[in-house]
C-alpha positions as CSV (number, residue, x, y, z in Angstrom):
1,M,34.6,25.1,-50.0
2,L,35.8,26.9,-47.4
3,I,38.1,29.9,-47.9
4,L,40.4,32.1,-45.1
5,K,42.1,35.3,-45.3
6,V,44.4,36.0,-42.7
7,C,44.4,40.0,-42.8
8,S,45.6,43.3,-40.5
9,V,43.8,45.8,-39.3
10,V,46.4,48.3,-39.0
11,H,48.1,47.0,-42.7
12,L,45.3,47.5,-44.1
13,N,46.5,44.2,-46.2
14,C,45.6,40.3,-46.0
15,L,47.7,37.0,-47.0
16,P,47.2,34.4,-49.5
17,P,43.6,33.0,-49.3
18,I,43.6,29.6,-47.2
19,H,41.7,27.4,-49.9
20,D,39.9,24.2,-48.1
21,N,39.2,22.0,-50.8
22,F,37.0,19.6,-48.5
23,V,33.4,19.4,-50.0
24,F,30.5,19.8,-47.5
25,N,27.7,18.5,-47.2
26,S,25.7,21.8,-46.7
27,W,26.6,25.3,-46.1
28,S,26.1,25.2,-42.3
29,E,28.9,22.5,-42.3
30,C,31.1,24.9,-44.2
31,A,29.7,28.0,-41.6
32,S,30.4,25.8,-38.8
33,A,34.0,25.1,-39.8
34,G,35.1,28.3,-40.8
35,Y,34.0,29.8,-37.3
36,L,36.7,26.7,-36.0
37,R,39.3,27.1,-38.6
38,S,39.2,30.6,-37.8
39,I,39.4,30.0,-34.0
40,Q,42.3,27.4,-34.7
41,T,44.3,29.8,-37.1
42,N,43.7,33.2,-34.5
43,N,45.3,30.6,-31.9
44,S,48.0,29.3,-33.7
45,I,49.3,32.9,-34.3
46,D,51.5,34.5,-31.6
47,S,49.4,36.5,-29.4
48,G,51.3,39.7,-29.2
49,M,51.5,39.8,-33.2
50,V,47.8,39.4,-33.4
51,N,47.3,42.6,-30.8
52,R,49.7,44.8,-32.4
53,N,49.1,44.4,-36.0
54,K,44.9,43.5,-35.1
55,I,44.9,40.9,-37.2
56,V,41.4,38.8,-38.3
57,I,40.5,36.6,-40.2
58,N,37.4,36.2,-42.3
59,F,35.8,33.6,-44.1
60,E,33.9,32.4,-47.1
61,C,32.0,29.6,-48.2
62,V,31.8,29.0,-52.2
63,E,29.6,26.0,-53.5
64,V,31.4,23.7,-55.3
65,K,29.7,22.7,-59.1
66,E,29.1,19.1,-59.1
67,S,30.5,17.8,-62.7
């Protein structure tokens, strides 16, 4: 599962995590999707807001245990 975190370096806080419940076939696929989703998310935010608030986007891949 991919989890994105949109954070402000200026304010030292983050929005609630964004969970992508898609189950990836490999760690590599999740990591690649994380980079792509981070770019898409960054591009969807007004550039002035990104610059003023020094927005960064972090992501993590979490293994999902199949039952």
